[in-house]
NUZA-701583 format. One line per 3 residues: number of its first residue (from 1); for each residue y, z, x of C-alpha. Coordinates in Angstrom, 2 decimals. Layout:
BEGIN
NUM = Y Z X | ...
***
This chain:
BEGIN
1 = 34.91 15.00 -18.67 | 32.55 12.99 -16.46 | 28.95 11.95 -17.06
4 = 26.47 12.10 -14.19 | 23.20 10.16 -14.39 | 20.33 11.00 -12.04
7 = 17.19 9.09 -11.18 | 14.27 11.46 -10.53 | 11.85 10.48 -7.74
10 = 13.55 10.09 -4.39 | 16.93 11.06 -5.82 | 16.84 14.42 -7.53
13 = 13.21 15.24 -6.79 | 11.86 15.51 -3.24 | 8.71 13.38 -3.42
16 = 7.03 15.33 -0.63 | 7.50 18.84 -2.03 | 7.76 17.77 -5.72
19 = 10.73 20.10 -6.03 | 14.50 19.86 -6.51 | 16.53 21.29 -3.62
22 = 18.33 24.52 -4.42 | 21.59 22.90 -3.31 | 21.21 20.22 -5.99
25 = 20.43 22.78 -8.69 | 23.52 24.78 -7.74 | 25.74 21.67 -7.70
28 = 24.50 20.59 -11.13 | 25.18 24.05 -12.54 | 28.69 24.03 -11.06
31 = 29.64 20.59 -12.36 | 28.43 21.49 -15.86 | 30.55 24.64 -15.73
34 = 33.52 22.34 -15.06 | 32.78 20.52 -18.32 | 30.93 17.51 -16.94
37 = 27.70 16.27 -18.56 | 24.51 15.81 -16.56 | 21.65 13.53 -17.56
40 = 18.27 12.61 -16.17 | 17.97 8.80 -16.37 | 14.33 8.00 -15.73
43 = 11.79 5.28 -16.21 | 9.46 8.04 -17.40 | 9.15 8.85 -21.08
46 = 9.93 12.40 -22.20 | 6.20 13.19 -22.29 | 6.09 12.45 -18.57
49 = 9.11 14.60 -17.73 | 7.68 18.01 -18.66 | 7.58 19.18 -15.05
52 = 11.18 18.07 -14.43 | 12.38 19.85 -17.58 | 11.03 23.10 -16.11
55 = 12.88 22.58 -12.83 | 16.45 21.85 -13.92 | 18.77 22.51 -16.84
58 = 20.74 19.43 -17.92 | 22.61 18.17 -20.97 | 20.18 15.41 -21.80
61 = 17.51 12.92 -20.90 | 17.61 9.12 -20.92 | 13.88 8.47 -21.04
64 = 11.51 5.55 -20.68 | 14.16 3.20 -19.29 | 16.43 3.89 -22.23
67 = 13.85 3.79 -25.01 | 14.79 7.36 -25.97 | 18.04 9.27 -25.53
70 = 18.03 13.04 -25.88 | 21.28 15.02 -25.96 | 21.42 18.81 -26.23
73 = 17.78 18.92 -27.28 | 18.02 16.32 -30.06 | 16.83 12.73 -29.99
76 = 19.82 10.49 -30.71 | 18.05 7.17 -30.12 | 14.38 6.18 -30.10
79 = 12.47 2.91 -29.78 | 8.70 2.48 -29.99 | 6.50 -0.54 -29.39
82 = 4.90 -1.83 -32.59 | 1.21 -1.13 -33.20 | 0.47 -4.86 -33.03
85 = 2.15 -5.30 -29.66 | 0.52 -2.13 -28.32 | -2.89 -3.52 -29.29
88 = -2.07 -6.80 -27.52 | -1.03 -4.92 -24.38 | -4.33 -3.03 -24.34
91 = -6.28 -6.27 -24.83 | -4.29 -7.84 -21.97 | -5.99 -5.56 -19.47
94 = -9.34 -7.37 -19.49 | -7.82 -10.66 -20.67 | -5.60 -11.08 -17.61
97 = -7.34 -8.79 -15.11 | -4.62 -6.14 -14.89 | -4.55 -2.35 -14.93
100 = -2.48 -1.22 -17.93 | -0.63 2.11 -17.80 | 0.86 3.09 -21.16
103 = 3.80 5.49 -21.53 | 4.87 7.33 -24.68 | 6.49 10.43 -26.10
106 = 3.27 12.41 -25.67 | 2.68 11.24 -22.09 | 0.71 8.71 -20.05
109 = -2.36 6.78 -21.20 | -4.79 4.52 -19.34 | -8.49 3.76 -19.71
112 = -9.64 0.75 -17.64 | -12.95 -0.78 -18.69 | -15.98 -0.74 -16.42
115 = -15.88 -4.53 -16.14 | -12.22 -4.45 -15.04 | -12.94 -1.90 -12.31
118 = -15.97 -3.89 -11.20 | -13.98 -7.13 -10.90 | -10.99 -5.40 -9.28
121 = -12.27 -2.48 -7.15 | -8.80 -1.61 -5.86 | -7.72 -0.56 -9.36
124 = -9.84 2.61 -9.21 | -7.69 4.07 -6.43 | -4.49 3.20 -8.31
127 = -5.79 4.76 -11.51 | -6.96 7.92 -9.75 | -3.64 8.32 -7.96
130 = -1.64 8.14 -11.18 | -4.09 10.28 -13.14 | -4.17 13.06 -10.56
133 = -0.40 13.12 -10.05 | 0.42 13.07 -13.76 | -2.28 15.58 -14.57
136 = -0.56 18.00 -12.23 | 2.73 17.36 -14.07 | 1.10 17.99 -17.48
139 = 2.06 14.40 -18.34 | -1.21 13.06 -19.76 | -1.39 12.18 -23.47
142 = -4.54 13.95 -24.78 | -4.94 11.53 -27.70 | -8.07 9.33 -27.41
145 = -7.16 5.98 -25.83 | -8.21 4.10 -28.99 | -6.43 6.64 -31.20
148 = -3.10 6.63 -33.03 | -0.24 7.28 -30.61 | 3.14 5.74 -29.85
151 = 4.31 4.07 -26.66 | 7.78 2.91 -25.66 | 7.00 1.03 -22.45
154 = 4.23 0.47 -19.92 | 3.47 -0.50 -16.35 | 0.83 -2.77 -14.87
157 = -0.93 -3.03 -11.51 | -2.06 -6.52 -10.56 | -4.56 -7.81 -8.01
160 = -3.65 -10.79 -5.80 | -7.33 -11.22 -4.92 | -6.64 -10.69 -1.23
163 = -6.30 -6.92 -1.16 | -2.59 -6.63 -2.07 | -1.62 -6.40 1.58
166 = -4.37 -3.97 2.55 | -6.52 -6.59 4.25 | -9.70 -8.58 3.56
169 = -11.86 -5.47 3.16 | -10.04 -4.81 -0.12 | -10.09 -8.41 -1.35
172 = -11.69 -8.97 -4.77 | -11.22 -12.77 -4.70 | -10.44 -12.47 -8.42
175 = -6.68 -12.54 -8.73 | -4.97 -11.23 -11.86 | -3.64 -13.94 -14.19
178 = -0.01 -12.85 -13.91 | 1.26 -16.22 -15.12 | -0.74 -15.92 -18.33
181 = 0.50 -12.38 -18.79 | 4.12 -13.50 -18.29 | 3.77 -16.26 -20.83
184 = 2.51 -13.83 -23.46 | 4.90 -10.93 -22.87 | 8.07 -12.16 -21.11
187 = 9.75 -12.76 -24.47 | 9.23 -9.14 -25.47 | 9.70 -7.22 -22.23
190 = 11.80 -7.22 -19.10 | 9.30 -7.51 -16.24 | 10.54 -5.49 -13.27
193 = 8.80 -6.18 -9.96 | 8.41 -2.84 -8.17 | 6.50 -4.40 -5.24
196 = 2.88 -4.53 -4.05 | 1.68 -5.98 -7.35 | 3.15 -3.20 -9.48
199 = 5.36 -4.11 -12.46 | 7.35 -2.05 -14.96 | 7.51 -3.42 -18.51
202 = 10.65 -2.48 -20.47 | 11.31 -3.69 -24.04 | 14.09 -6.27 -24.27
205 = 17.43 -4.65 -25.04 | 16.52 -1.56 -23.03 | 16.79 -0.37 -19.46
208 = 18.53 2.28 -17.47 | 21.83 0.42 -17.85 | 21.49 0.09 -21.62
211 = 20.72 3.81 -21.74 | 23.96 4.61 -19.93 | 25.94 2.28 -22.22
214 = 24.53 3.92 -25.35 | 25.10 7.47 -24.10 | 28.66 6.75 -22.94
217 = 29.45 5.27 -26.36 | 27.89 8.32 -28.04 | 30.06 10.65 -25.93
220 = 33.20 8.52 -26.23 | 33.38 7.92 -22.47 | 33.96 4.79 -20.37
223 = 32.11 3.39 -17.32 | 34.91 4.78 -15.14 | 33.82 8.25 -16.26
226 = 30.21 7.62 -15.21 | 28.50 8.47 -11.91 | 25.00 7.21 -11.11
229 = 22.68 8.63 -8.45 | 19.72 6.47 -7.43 | 17.55 5.08 -4.67
232 = 15.34 2.23 -5.92 | 15.49 -1.21 -7.51 | 14.90 0.16 -10.99
235 = 18.31 1.84 -10.62 | 20.13 -1.50 -10.39 | 20.91 -1.69 -14.10
238 = 22.18 1.90 -14.04 | 24.47 1.03 -11.14 | 25.81 -1.97 -13.09
241 = 26.69 0.28 -16.03 | 28.51 2.98 -14.06 | 31.90 2.75 -12.45
244 = 30.87 5.11 -9.65 | 27.57 4.82 -7.79 | 25.81 7.01 -5.24
247 = 22.83 5.75 -3.22 | 20.57 8.22 -1.46 | 20.20 8.02 2.33
250 = 16.90 6.16 1.95 | 17.52 3.50 -0.68 | 16.66 -0.04 -1.70
253 = 18.98 -2.48 0.06 | 19.67 -4.22 -3.26 | 21.79 -1.23 -4.31
256 = 24.30 -1.93 -1.57 | 25.59 -4.90 -3.59 | 27.43 -2.31 -5.73
259 = 29.27 -0.78 -2.78 | 27.93 2.71 -3.48 | 28.81 5.96 -1.76
262 = 25.82 6.41 0.54 | 24.86 10.05 0.79 | 22.15 11.89 2.69
265 = 18.47 12.10 1.83 | 17.11 14.42 -0.85 | 15.80 16.94 1.67
268 = 19.14 16.86 3.50 | 21.04 18.13 0.44 | 22.22 14.61 -0.37
271 = 22.99 15.29 -4.04 | 25.17 18.32 -3.35 | 26.88 16.55 -0.44
274 = 27.86 13.58 -2.59 | 29.07 15.72 -5.48 | 31.28 17.72 -3.14
277 = 32.70 14.63 -1.41 | 33.44 12.98 -4.77 | 35.11 16.11 -6.19
280 = 32.50 16.65 -8.88 | 32.16 20.31 -7.90
***
């Protein structure tokens, strides 16, 4: 038995069409029929994976960068951020001049203050982009922002004061205090730089690699039995944990350090091609 772990955006899901190629769906069905286990390994929490759950049938989900593991419909591991830390994260938005994007079992939460949007005009476009995309995926947590809900991780958008590469017309001249934010939260979270001022915040002891380790132990498998499919820098830890790695045609160069099998792009049937070449179907 083998275990296959798939990133979502840019790997399993075509980001242009927001769909999974039929070839990939067929390949996943075939490999499961052979007795192999298939998992979605995503930075998204389960509340943000509702659309994906409707598109593909798998054996489980490794959610929120490993903060929850779901196997055959049951949660076998779950971590939530404490209420105190969650409150500090929310306060950090205005304190450090950052846009905070919370992620939990029930979905995505964000509510930037008027003063934050006034000081950092570029944040409005970022907020709207996430809100609109996640609204379409039924991934918004309906609980009031100041209500009682759980989160497992979060992301932040920062402002360098100079327009974050978009030019002087977008400059706020009020840079986010990223150093202050790091000093307060680096001891609690892994801070993953996703580029262009966007950071993913994962609780210490968690990550896509930790998720793989925990699931392999749960299934009684070894890294040599594991195959990872990814395309971006947040897949690095997953690649470290698996003995077999597949990078999509368009991928972050950092993944090449793991000597992966480089397949085709999502829209070129890259998943099915790799699974066939590696004798997984």
